Each structure stands twice: as C-alpha cells, then as structure tokens.
N, C-alpha and C positions, 0 to 999 in steps of 0.2 A: 503494499500499498504506499504510496509517493502523496507527500505531502508539500506543496510549495508553504514558507516560511515567511513571515515580514513581520518587521519591526514599525513601532508608531512613530510615528514624526511627532507628536504632541506629548505620547503618556511615556515616560519612563520605564524600562524594563517589561513593555508591553508587547507581546507577540501576536499574532494571527497567522492561523494553520488554515492552508486552505485545500481543497483537492487538486487543481489545476493551477497553474502559474498565470498571473495576472485574471484570475477568473473569480470577479469580488459577486457574483450574479445572486449568489446565496445568503451573502453577507447583509443584513439588515442596514437600509440608509441611514439613521440614526446613529447605528455605530460606527460604519465609515467616518460620520461626520466627524465624530467624539476620536476614532481613531487617528485622522489624519490623514496624510498620502503614505501610503504604505511604501517601506523601504526593503526593497527583496535582501533577504541575507542568504537562504539556501535552499536548496531541492535536497528531502529527507524520505528515505525508504524506512516506513516504520517496522515494517516485517522484518528488516534485519538489523533491529535496533533491540536492546533488552530495558532499557530504561531511555528516559530523555532526563536532559538538567534538572528541571524545576517541576515540570509537569509531569503528571501522573500519565506512564504510555497509555494505558488501557481505556481512559479517559479521553483522550485524545483521540484514539481511534472511532469510539464509538460515538463523541460528538460527529467526530466526520461525515459518520456512515448517516448517522439521524440528522444532521443539521447542514451540513456540508463546510461547517468550518468549526473551528474551536479557538477559543479568544485564551491567551497566559494572561494572566496579572499578575503582579509582586502580592506577594502576603503583606499584609497591613504591619506596618512599622511598628513595634512596641513604644509605649511608653514609658521611657525611661525615666521619669520622677513619678508617676504610678508605681512601677516597679518598688523604687527605694521608697518608697511611702510605704507598700506592702511591707514590705521585707524588715522594715523598724515600726512597724505596727502603727502606725500613722493614719490617720483617715485621708482617704481620695475624696477630690471635689465632687 
C-alpha cells in the first residue's frame, strides 16, 4: 500500500498521508484550508513498514482505506507549570 506524505505549510509537525500523489480530492476543503499548501515529503510503501515515526501504522492504513487520507498532528504539549504544581502538591488554576 503506497501513500504520499505531505507536510503542512501552516502547522508545525503536521503531516497528511494520501493514497495518490497530488490527489487531494478526498480531503475535505476546510481541512485543506487549515493545512495550507501541501509540501511533498515522500512516497512510502506502508506494506513494507513495521512502524512509522509517530503515527500508528495500522491506524494510518485503516484511515487511508476508509476515508482516503490520514492527518497526523503532533501530540499536545504538556504544561510544565501544571506538572510542577502537581508534583509539589499545589493546585492548578
């Protein structure tokens, strides 16, 4: 299973996996607007991969089959102040 991978021109560490290179027809217009101009990264054969960097390989495959694309967004950043407060028994706001 081949997938073209693009990075977002607007959102850091955000990637879009699609079935065919330069075919964004299955990606909703609002998502493309938020994503910005796609910047081609690579073509990857998901069948030959055991894992992907951050994304769950089986979920990527599933979403490509179901909806024709997969959006990889970075995990939420932890709030270091809240973590510090929690470790020291202080209440968070």
